[in-house]
N, CA, C and O of each residue as an XYZ file, in Angstrom:
732
protein
N      33.901     -6.806    -62.729
C      34.910     -6.496    -61.756
C      36.025     -7.507    -61.850
O      35.826     -8.675    -62.181
N      37.172     -7.023    -61.553
C      38.313     -7.915    -61.630
C      38.372     -8.765    -60.385
O      37.787     -8.453    -59.348
N      39.084     -9.824    -60.527
C      39.214    -10.712    -59.383
C      39.972    -10.049    -58.248
O      39.741    -10.367    -57.082
N      40.871     -9.137    -58.570
C      41.588     -8.406    -57.527
C      40.628     -7.469    -56.816
O      40.705     -7.313    -55.597
N      39.731     -6.846    -57.556
C      38.766     -5.937    -56.952
C      37.768     -6.726    -56.099
O      37.378     -6.276    -55.022
N      37.364     -7.876    -56.572
C      36.452     -8.719    -55.830
C      37.107     -9.187    -54.535
O      36.470     -9.211    -53.482
N      38.359     -9.551    -54.619
C      39.095     -9.999    -53.438
C      39.226     -8.859    -52.440
O      39.095     -9.074    -51.235
N      39.484     -7.649    -52.928
C      39.622     -6.488    -52.051
C      38.274     -6.180    -51.380
O      38.225     -5.830    -50.201
N      37.200     -6.313    -52.134
C      35.880     -6.069    -51.571
C      35.559     -7.099    -50.503
O      35.015     -6.753    -49.454
N      35.879     -8.326    -50.744
C      35.633     -9.397    -49.799
C      36.442     -9.176    -48.520
O      35.942     -9.390    -47.416
N      37.676     -8.752    -48.676
C      38.531     -8.485    -47.507
C      37.945     -7.325    -46.704
O      37.897     -7.385    -45.475
N      37.500     -6.275    -47.387
C      36.931     -5.118    -46.708
C      35.649     -5.516    -45.984
O      35.448     -5.115    -44.837
N      34.792     -6.282    -46.614
C      33.570     -6.734    -45.965
C      33.886     -7.635    -44.765
O      33.201     -7.575    -43.744
N      34.905     -8.451    -44.890
C      35.325     -9.317    -43.783
C      35.784     -8.500    -42.591
O      35.468     -8.815    -41.443
N      36.550     -7.421    -42.885
C      37.005     -6.555    -41.797
C      35.820     -5.883    -41.106
O      35.765     -5.784    -39.880
N      34.883     -5.428    -41.920
C      33.705     -4.791    -41.331
C      32.948     -5.781    -40.447
O      32.514     -5.440    -39.347
N      32.797     -6.998    -40.937
C      32.089     -8.023    -40.167
C      32.832     -8.318    -38.877
O      32.221     -8.461    -37.818
N      34.187     -8.410    -38.971
C      34.960     -8.663    -37.763
C      34.872     -7.485    -36.813
O      34.757     -7.684    -35.604
N      34.921     -6.291    -37.313
C      34.818     -5.114    -36.459
C      33.428     -5.074    -35.810
O      33.301     -4.731    -34.635
N      32.440     -5.408    -36.538
C      31.096     -5.422    -35.983
C      31.002     -6.492    -34.908
O      30.440     -6.240    -33.842
N      31.526     -7.655    -35.154
C      31.538     -8.725    -34.157
C      32.369     -8.309    -32.950
O      31.981     -8.568    -31.811
N      33.481     -7.683    -33.185
C      34.347     -7.222    -32.103
C      33.617     -6.169    -31.259
O      33.665     -6.188    -30.029
N      32.950     -5.264    -31.951
C      32.196     -4.242    -31.223
C      31.059     -4.881    -30.420
O      30.811     -4.503    -29.275
N      30.390     -5.826    -31.014
C      29.301     -6.503    -30.323
C      29.817     -7.194    -29.063
O      29.201     -7.106    -28.002
N      30.923     -7.865    -29.184
C      31.515     -8.538    -28.021
C      31.894     -7.527    -26.937
O      31.677     -7.766    -25.749
N      32.460     -6.400    -27.358
C      32.847     -5.361    -26.395
C      31.628     -4.807    -25.671
O      31.648     -4.625    -24.453
N      30.560     -4.539    -26.431
C      29.344     -4.016    -25.826
C      28.738     -5.047    -24.871
O      28.289     -4.698    -23.779
N      28.729     -6.307    -25.280
C      28.190     -7.362    -24.402
C      29.025     -7.488    -23.133
O      28.472     -7.638    -22.044
N      30.333     -7.430    -23.257
C      31.201     -7.532    -22.074
C      30.992     -6.331    -21.151
O      30.957     -6.477    -19.929
N      30.853     -5.145    -21.745
C      30.605     -3.947    -20.952
C      29.256     -4.066    -20.232
O      29.144     -3.740    -19.050
N      28.248     -4.533    -20.950
C      26.928     -4.724    -20.348
C      26.968     -5.730    -19.215
O      26.363     -5.501    -18.168
N      27.656     -6.822    -19.397
C      27.770     -7.838    -18.345
C      28.511     -7.271    -17.138
O      28.144     -7.546    -15.996
N      29.535     -6.494    -17.386
C      30.286     -5.884    -16.290
C      29.386     -4.941    -15.484
O      29.405     -4.949    -14.253
N      28.601     -4.131    -16.196
C      27.680     -3.216    -15.519
C      26.671     -4.001    -14.685
O      26.391     -3.627    -13.546
N      26.120     -5.082    -15.236
C      25.161     -5.903    -14.500
C      25.786     -6.532    -13.257
O      25.173     -6.546    -12.189
N      26.992     -7.046    -13.395
C      27.671     -7.660    -12.238
C      27.941     -6.612    -11.160
O      27.730     -6.868     -9.974
N      28.408     -5.431    -11.572
C      28.676     -4.375    -10.591
C      27.384     -3.893     -9.928
O      27.359     -3.665     -8.719
N      26.317     -3.738    -10.705
C      25.035     -3.320    -10.133
C      24.514     -4.374     -9.166
O      24.034     -4.035     -8.084
N      24.601     -5.647     -9.541
C      24.172     -6.732     -8.650
C      24.986     -6.747     -7.365
O      24.443     -6.950     -6.280
N      26.287     -6.532     -7.491
C      27.140     -6.474     -6.300
C      26.771     -5.311     -5.401
O      26.761     -5.449     -4.177
N      26.467     -4.162     -5.995
C      26.063     -2.989     -5.210
C      24.751     -3.223     -4.491
O      24.601     -2.878     -3.319
N      23.794     -3.817     -5.207
C      22.496     -4.108     -4.592
C      22.668     -5.130     -3.472
O      22.074     -4.995     -2.402
N      23.477     -6.146     -3.723
C      23.740     -7.161     -2.694
C      24.408     -6.560     -1.464
O      24.059     -6.908     -0.335
N      25.362     -5.664     -1.675
C      26.051     -5.018     -0.551
C      25.083     -4.149      0.250
O      25.131     -4.133      1.480
N      24.205     -3.428     -0.450
C      23.216     -2.596      0.247
C      22.252     -3.459      1.065
O      21.914     -3.123      2.200
N      21.819     -4.567      0.478
C      20.908     -5.469      1.203
C      21.606     -6.064      2.418
O      21.003     -6.163      3.487
N      22.849     -6.454      2.273
C      23.604     -7.018      3.388
C      23.804     -5.978      4.490
O      23.705     -6.301      5.674
N      24.081     -4.749      4.109
C      24.254     -3.677      5.087
C      22.958     -3.434      5.854
O      22.975     -3.264      7.073
N      21.835     -3.418      5.139
C      20.530     -3.226      5.784
C      20.237     -4.381      6.744
O      19.775     -4.160      7.864
N      20.501     -5.589      6.310
C      20.268     -6.760      7.154
C      21.123     -6.690      8.423
O      20.651     -7.016      9.513
N      22.358     -6.271      8.281
C      23.243     -6.145      9.449
C      22.722     -5.073     10.409
O      22.765     -5.258     11.625
N      22.231     -3.959      9.871
C      21.704     -2.887     10.719
C      20.468     -3.359     11.475
O      20.326     -3.083     12.667
N      19.578     -4.066     10.792
C      18.371     -4.577     11.442
C      18.743     -5.599     12.511
O      18.171     -5.603     13.602
N      19.694     -6.456     12.196
C      20.140     -7.471     13.158
C      20.751     -6.810     14.394
O      20.486     -7.228     15.521
N      21.561     -5.789     14.181
C      22.164     -5.067     15.311
C      21.089     -4.400     16.164
O      21.165     -4.428     17.392
N      20.087     -3.800     15.520
C      18.988     -3.149     16.245
C      18.245     -4.168     17.103
O      17.909     -3.894     18.256
N      17.996     -5.329     16.540
C      17.302     -6.371     17.301
C      18.148     -6.853     18.473
O      17.654     -6.991     19.592
N      19.420     -7.108     18.209
C      20.289     -7.664     19.250
C      20.644     -6.649     20.333
O      20.757     -6.999     21.507
N      20.819     -5.384     19.931
C      21.295     -4.377     20.887
C      20.181     -3.610     21.593
O      20.396     -3.061     22.674
N      18.986     -3.568     20.985
C      17.924     -2.743     21.568
C      16.620     -3.505     21.801
O      16.126     -3.564     22.927
N      16.072     -4.079     20.750
C      14.733     -4.665     20.846
C      14.714     -5.875     21.784
O      13.857     -5.958     22.664
N      15.629     -6.792     21.607
C      15.636     -7.992     22.447
C      15.876     -7.665     23.927
O      15.152     -8.172     24.783
N      16.878     -6.827     24.251
C      17.034     -6.462     25.665
C      15.837     -5.681     26.213
O      15.489     -5.823     27.385
N      15.207     -4.853     25.367
C      14.017     -4.122     25.821
C      12.882     -5.098     26.099
O      12.137     -4.929     27.064
N      12.750     -6.116     25.256
C      11.710     -7.136     25.460
C      11.932     -7.840     26.792
O      10.980     -8.090     27.531
N      13.173     -8.156     27.095
C      13.509     -8.795     28.367
C      13.185     -7.861     29.533
O      12.653     -8.301     30.552
N      13.503     -6.581     29.387
C      13.228     -5.610     30.452
C      11.722     -5.472     30.685
O      11.277     -5.392     31.830
N      10.944     -5.444     29.614
C       9.486     -5.333     29.760
C       8.932     -6.574     30.450
O       8.021     -6.480     31.272
N       9.476     -7.718     30.117
C       9.051     -8.952     30.785
C       9.374     -8.892     32.279
O       8.583     -9.337     33.110
N      10.537     -8.341     32.610
C      10.904     -8.175     34.030
C       9.970     -7.194     34.732
O       9.624     -7.375     35.899
N       9.567     -6.149     34.002
C       8.622     -5.191     34.593
C       7.312     -5.886     34.945
O       6.749     -5.672     36.018
N       6.844     -6.710     34.036
C       5.585     -7.418     34.269
C       5.698     -8.382     35.448
O       4.813     -8.424     36.303
N       6.784     -9.157     35.499
C       6.933    -10.088     36.622
C       7.182     -9.321     37.920
O       6.773     -9.768     38.992
N       7.851     -8.168     37.829
C       8.055     -7.336     39.018
C       6.743     -6.800     39.571
O       6.562     -6.711     40.785
N       5.830     -6.442     38.673
C       4.506     -5.996     39.136
C       3.771     -7.120     39.849
O       3.129     -6.900     40.876
N       3.867     -8.318     39.302
C       3.225     -9.473     39.947
C       3.800     -9.703     41.342
O       3.065    -10.018     42.278
N       5.111     -9.545     41.477
C       5.743     -9.703     42.789
C       5.272     -8.615     43.753
O       5.086     -8.876     44.942
N       5.081     -7.403     43.245
C       4.588     -6.319     44.092
C       3.182     -6.624     44.597
O       2.877     -6.402     45.769
N       2.332     -7.129     43.716
C       0.970     -7.490     44.117
C       1.015     -8.540     45.224
O       0.321     -8.429     46.235
N       1.834     -9.546     45.016
C       1.939    -10.623     46.011
C       2.455    -10.079     47.340
O       1.963    -10.466     48.400
N       3.434     -9.191     47.291
C       3.998     -8.633     48.522
C       2.972     -7.773     49.262
O       2.868     -7.849     50.486
N       2.214     -6.955     48.526
C       1.204     -6.110     49.176
C       0.123     -6.983     49.801
O      -0.292     -6.748     50.936
N      -0.327     -7.982     49.064
C      -1.352     -8.878     49.618
C      -0.817     -9.612     50.847
O      -1.524     -9.794     51.838
N       0.443    -10.025     50.758
C       1.048    -10.683     51.916
C       1.095     -9.762     53.117
O       0.843    -10.194     54.241
N       1.414     -8.505     52.896
C       1.456     -7.546     53.991
C       0.058     -7.298     54.561
O      -0.122     -7.217     55.776
N      -0.933     -7.179     53.663
C      -2.310     -6.947     54.129
C      -2.783     -8.116     54.986
O      -3.417     -7.919     56.022
N      -2.469     -9.337     54.544
C      -2.933    -10.533     55.270
C      -2.186    -10.727     56.575
O      -2.797    -11.032     57.599
N      -0.859    -10.553     56.553
C      -0.059    -10.910     57.735
C       0.399     -9.717     58.566
O       0.637     -9.853     59.766
N       0.525     -8.555     57.939
C       1.090     -7.408     58.647
C       2.592     -7.522     58.819
O       3.197     -6.730     59.542
N       3.205     -8.507     58.155
C       4.650     -8.769     58.273
C       5.459     -7.695     57.537
O       5.280     -7.516     56.333
N       6.337     -6.986     58.231
C       7.157     -5.952     57.594
C       8.071     -6.497     56.483
O       8.471     -5.754     55.587
N       8.394     -7.782     56.547
C       9.223     -8.388     55.498
C       8.491     -8.334     54.154
O       9.112     -8.075     53.122
N       7.185     -8.574     54.160
C       6.397     -8.489     52.928
C       6.414     -7.054     52.394
O       6.485     -6.836     51.185
N       6.349     -6.098     53.287
C       6.394     -4.693     52.895
C       7.761     -4.347     52.296
O       7.846     -3.603     51.319
N       8.822     -4.890     52.883
C      10.172     -4.657     52.343
C      10.282     -5.224     50.929
O      10.877     -4.594     50.055
N       9.713     -6.410     50.699
C       9.748     -7.010     49.349
C       9.010     -6.123     48.343
O       9.434     -5.982     47.196
N       7.911     -5.535     48.786
C       7.166     -4.627     47.907
C       8.032     -3.415     47.555
O       8.151     -3.050     46.385
N       8.632     -2.798     48.564
C       9.459     -1.610     48.332
C      10.674     -1.925     47.458
O      11.047     -1.129     46.595
N      11.282     -3.075     47.682
C      12.401     -3.499     46.817
C      11.925     -3.703     45.377
O      12.626     -3.362     44.425
N      10.733     -4.258     45.237
C      10.161     -4.473     43.907
C       9.909     -3.169     43.174
O      10.142     -3.077     41.969
N       9.436     -2.162     43.893
C       9.197     -0.848     43.283
C      10.525     -0.248     42.822
O      10.613      0.285     41.716
N      11.554     -0.331     43.662
C      12.864      0.212     43.292
C      13.435     -0.518     42.077
O      13.979      0.113     41.171
N      13.313     -1.838     42.057
C      13.812     -2.613     40.915
C      13.037     -2.269     39.649
O      13.616     -2.185     38.565
N      11.729     -2.070     39.786
C      10.911     -1.702     38.622
C      11.374     -0.376     38.035
O      11.484     -0.238     36.817
N      11.639      0.575     38.876
C      12.053      1.903     38.387
C      13.393      1.826     37.660
O      13.582      2.482     36.636
N      14.313      1.034     38.179
C      15.608      0.868     37.504
C      15.423      0.171     36.154
O      16.027      0.564     35.156
N      14.592     -0.855     36.133
C      14.334     -1.577     34.887
C      13.618     -0.676     33.887
O      13.895     -0.739     32.689
N      12.711      0.149     34.362
C      11.988      1.075     33.479
C      12.948      2.071     32.833
O      12.809      2.387     31.651
N      13.915      2.565     33.595
C      14.910      3.491     33.026
C      15.686      2.802     31.913
O      15.907      3.376     30.847
N      16.093      1.573     32.170
C      16.846      0.820     31.153
C      15.988      0.586     29.916
O      16.461      0.751     28.791
N      14.740      0.206     30.115
C      13.849     -0.035     28.974
C      13.641      1.243     28.164
O      13.613      1.208     26.933
N      13.497      2.360     28.854
C      13.335      3.642     28.139
C      14.571      3.948     27.298
O      14.457      4.378     26.150
N      15.745      3.725     27.871
C      16.984      3.961     27.118
C      17.050      3.052     25.886
O      17.392      3.500     24.792
N      16.724      1.788     26.077
C      16.784      0.837     24.970
C      15.785      1.171     23.866
O      16.036      0.894     22.693
N      14.665      1.757     24.236
C      13.624      2.071     23.250
C      13.680      3.526     22.776
O      12.706      4.036     22.222
N      14.803      4.184     22.989
C      14.908      5.595     22.598
C      14.707      5.783     21.094
O      14.230      6.835     20.669
N      15.055      4.802     20.296
C      14.886      4.905     18.846
C      13.568      4.338     18.348
O      13.354      4.234     17.140
N      12.687      3.971     19.260
C      11.393      3.374     18.911
C      10.283      4.207     19.557
O       9.769      3.829     20.610
N       9.909      5.325     18.948
C       8.963      6.241     19.619
C       7.603      5.610     19.948
O       7.042      5.897     21.006
N       7.068      4.768     19.080
C       5.766      4.157     19.376
C       5.864      3.204     20.570
O       5.010      3.217     21.456
N       6.902      2.388     20.581
C       7.097      1.453     21.695
C       7.386      2.220     22.983
O       6.933      1.827     24.058
N       8.125      3.293     22.875
C       8.445      4.109     24.057
C       7.165      4.714     24.645
O       6.985      4.727     25.863
N       6.274      5.216     23.775
C       4.998      5.757     24.260
C       4.165      4.666     24.931
O       3.522      4.901     25.954
N       4.188      3.485     24.348
C       3.445      2.367     24.933
C       4.015      2.004     26.304
O       3.263      1.739     27.243
N       5.336      1.992     26.415
C       5.993      1.726     27.702
C       5.599      2.788     28.726
O       5.230      2.460     29.854
N       5.676      4.049     28.337
C       5.326      5.129     29.265
C       3.871      5.022     29.714
O       3.554      5.287     30.874
N       2.991      4.634     28.795
C       1.580      4.447     29.160
C       1.403      3.327     30.169
O       0.650      3.466     31.133
N       2.099      2.212     29.948
C       2.013      1.076     30.874
C       2.571      1.456     32.244
O       2.004      1.092     33.274
N       3.677      2.183     32.250
C       4.273      2.597     33.528
C       3.377      3.594     34.258
O       3.314      3.583     35.487
N       2.687      4.449     33.516
C       1.750      5.390     34.144
C       0.597      4.623     34.789
O       0.154      4.974     35.883
N       0.114      3.586     34.124
C      -0.947      2.758     34.721
C      -0.450      2.068     35.983
O      -1.183      1.968     36.967
N       0.792      1.590     35.960
C       1.366      0.943     37.148
C       1.507      1.946     38.290
O       1.228      1.620     39.443
N       1.936      3.157     37.973
C       2.060      4.201     39.017
C       0.698      4.545     39.595
O       0.553      4.719     40.805
N      -0.300      4.642     38.723
C      -1.653      4.955     39.212
C      -2.162      3.823     40.107
O      -2.775      4.073     41.145
N      -1.906      2.589     39.701
C      -2.305      1.440     40.537
C      -1.632      1.530     41.903
O      -2.274      1.338     42.935
N      -0.320      1.825     41.898
C       0.415      1.911     43.163
C      -0.130      3.026     44.048
O      -0.266      2.849     45.259
N      -0.439      4.164     43.454
C      -0.935      5.303     44.239
C      -2.328      5.025     44.798
O      -2.632      5.416     45.925
N      -3.166      4.360     44.029
C      -4.548      4.147     44.448
C      -4.731      2.936     45.353
O      -5.619      2.932     46.206
N      -3.909      1.916     45.179
C      -4.174      0.684     45.937
C      -3.070      0.317     46.917
O      -3.323      0.366     48.121
N      -1.871     -0.044     46.496
C      -0.874     -0.423     47.507
C      -0.647      0.657     48.556
O      -0.586      0.356     49.749
N      -0.521      1.908     48.128
C      -0.277      2.975     49.107
C      -1.437      3.055     50.106
O      -1.232      3.208     51.310
N      -2.637      2.949     49.585
C      -3.830      3.000     50.439
C      -3.907      1.790     51.367
O      -4.201      1.927     52.555
N      -3.641      0.605     50.816
C      -3.695     -0.628     51.615
C      -2.631     -0.633     52.707
O      -2.898     -1.018     53.845
N      -1.435     -0.207     52.354
C      -0.333     -0.185     53.327
C      -0.666      0.787     54.465
O      -0.483      0.471     55.641
N      -1.157      1.968     54.094
C      -1.514      2.965     55.130
C      -2.627      2.434     56.027
O      -2.579      2.599     57.246
N      -3.624      1.802     55.426
C      -4.744      1.268     56.232
C      -4.268      0.144     57.139
O      -4.690      0.075     58.294
N      -3.418     -0.720     56.660
C      -2.915     -1.843     57.479
C      -2.059     -1.310     58.625
O      -2.145     -1.802     59.751
N      -1.238     -0.308     58.339
C      -0.426      0.299     59.395
C      -1.312      0.946     60.456
O      -0.963      0.986     61.636
N      -2.460      1.450     60.017
C      -3.395      2.089     60.950
C      -4.193      1.069     61.751
O      -4.980      1.439     62.622
N      -3.992     -0.213     61.458
C      -4.624     -1.245     62.269
C      -5.810     -1.939     61.624
O      -6.411     -2.813     62.248
N      -6.169     -1.585     60.402
C      -7.283     -2.295     59.759
C      -6.856     -3.715     59.447
O      -5.693     -3.968     59.131
N      -7.800     -4.641     59.538
C      -7.514     -6.053     59.298
C      -7.695     -6.441     57.840
O      -8.229     -5.680     57.033
N      -7.238     -7.642     57.529
C      -7.300     -8.156     56.168
C      -8.730     -8.250     55.656
O      -8.992     -7.937     54.495
N      -9.654     -8.675     56.503
C     -11.054     -8.827     56.081
C     -11.642     -7.474     55.678
O     -12.387     -7.385     54.702
N     -11.315     -6.444     56.416
C     -11.840     -5.112     56.095
C     -11.238     -4.563     54.802
O     -11.876     -3.778     54.101
N     -10.031     -4.971     54.495
C      -9.338     -4.461     53.306
C      -9.573     -5.313     52.051
O      -9.156     -4.929     50.958
N     -10.225     -6.444     52.198
C     -10.438     -7.355     51.061
C     -11.127     -6.676     49.874
O     -10.708     -6.909     48.741
N     -12.168     -5.844     50.073
C     -12.789     -5.189     48.906
C     -11.813     -4.263     48.153
O     -11.861     -4.166     46.926
N     -10.949     -3.603     48.888
C      -9.965     -2.722     48.259
C      -8.965     -3.555     47.450
O      -8.560     -3.164     46.355
N      -8.580     -4.691     47.998
C      -7.660     -5.585     47.290
C      -8.292     -6.029     45.974
O      -7.615     -6.049     44.946
N      -9.582     -6.388     45.986
C     -10.268     -6.828     44.759
C     -10.328     -5.711     43.720
O     -10.056     -5.946     42.543
N     -10.678     -4.506     44.143
C     -10.744     -3.373     43.206
C      -9.362     -3.063     42.641
O      -9.230     -2.680     41.478
N      -8.354     -3.229     43.454
C      -6.983     -3.004     42.994
C      -6.577     -3.977     41.910
O      -5.753     -3.655     41.054
N      -7.157     -5.173     41.944
C      -6.856     -6.173     40.919
C      -7.260     -5.715     39.532
O      -6.575     -6.014     38.553
N      -8.363     -4.994     39.439
C      -8.828     -4.486     38.144
C      -7.838     -3.444     37.611
O      -7.475     -3.480     36.435
N      -7.409     -2.531     38.459
C      -6.443     -1.509     38.053
C      -5.107     -2.149     37.677
O      -4.454     -1.738     36.718
N      -4.720     -3.148     38.439
C      -3.477     -3.854     38.138
C      -3.571     -4.540     36.777
O      -2.619     -4.511     35.998
N      -4.717     -5.154     36.494
C      -4.891     -5.862     35.220
C      -4.674     -4.934     34.026
O      -4.142     -5.361     33.001
N      -5.079     -3.671     34.150
C      -4.878     -2.713     33.055
C      -3.384     -2.480     32.811
O      -2.937     -2.451     31.665
N      -2.623     -2.315     33.881
C      -1.173     -2.116     33.739
C      -0.517     -3.359     33.151
O       0.345     -3.259     32.277
N      -0.919     -4.506     33.622
C      -0.351     -5.758     33.121
C      -0.701     -5.963     31.644
O       0.147     -6.395     30.863
N      -1.935     -5.659     31.260
C      -2.343     -5.804     29.861
C      -1.538     -4.869     28.966
O      -1.178     -5.245     27.850
N      -1.252     -3.669     29.433
C      -0.446     -2.727     28.650
C       0.968     -3.264     28.445
O       1.524     -3.148     27.353
N       1.549     -3.848     29.485
C       2.885     -4.431     29.350
C       2.867     -5.644     28.417
O       3.795     -5.840     27.632
N       1.819     -6.452     28.505
C       1.688     -7.612     27.621
C       1.575     -7.161     26.168
O       2.154     -7.781     25.277
N       0.831     -6.086     25.930
C       0.716     -5.537     24.583
C       2.057     -5.041     24.055
O       2.377     -5.231     22.881
N       2.830     -4.412     24.914
C       4.154     -3.940     24.513
C       5.068     -5.133     24.206
O       5.838     -5.099     23.246
N       4.980     -6.167     25.012
C       5.775     -7.369     24.723
C       5.442     -7.927     23.345
O       6.335     -8.321     22.594
N       4.159     -7.957     23.019
C       3.734     -8.455     21.705
C       4.284     -7.574     20.588
O       4.716     -8.087     19.556
N       4.275     -6.264     20.778
C       4.840     -5.347     19.778
C       6.326     -5.625     19.572
O       6.802     -5.687     18.439
N       7.042     -5.790     20.658
C       8.484     -6.033     20.552
C       8.772     -7.413     19.945
O       9.781     -7.597     19.264
N       7.896     -8.362     20.191
C       8.057     -9.676     19.561
C       7.914     -9.582     18.053
O       8.598    -10.281     17.307
N       7.015     -8.708     17.613
C       6.832     -8.540     16.164
C       8.021     -7.857     15.558
O       8.052     -7.628     14.349
């Protein structure tokens, strides 16, 4: 082969090598771009999910947890007011009980609204409230009627004790719901 032909072959091979290197660089840059865009998309999706979960906690779960805690302390206040009325016959204690029941119902409505997107927690709340209603129907209503009819505290003491067991079930249900919301 002539030196001119050899030189032409070398130039052609050099161009091919450069084109191959150029293509390789282009493919690598395209691949890196795809990876960066995919990583950005995944990061944006994760950030969006985190924001949604944070909003759910701040706007619904945390206020519902506070409302359930208020329900539990409100029940304790009702127990104290009923016992106070049974012992003393003081109408002020009865008024505190009635105010407590009204406050509980308002708080329960708010808790139900807050837990509208949490069907399991909502069912648990409804179960706890049903136990509280049953306790109220079986014990405070009975104790209040008996005290108004003139029965004394000593005669009503066994009913007060039995009511404590029913109350404990309602309180335990609310405590369980609080634990669920904490999780």
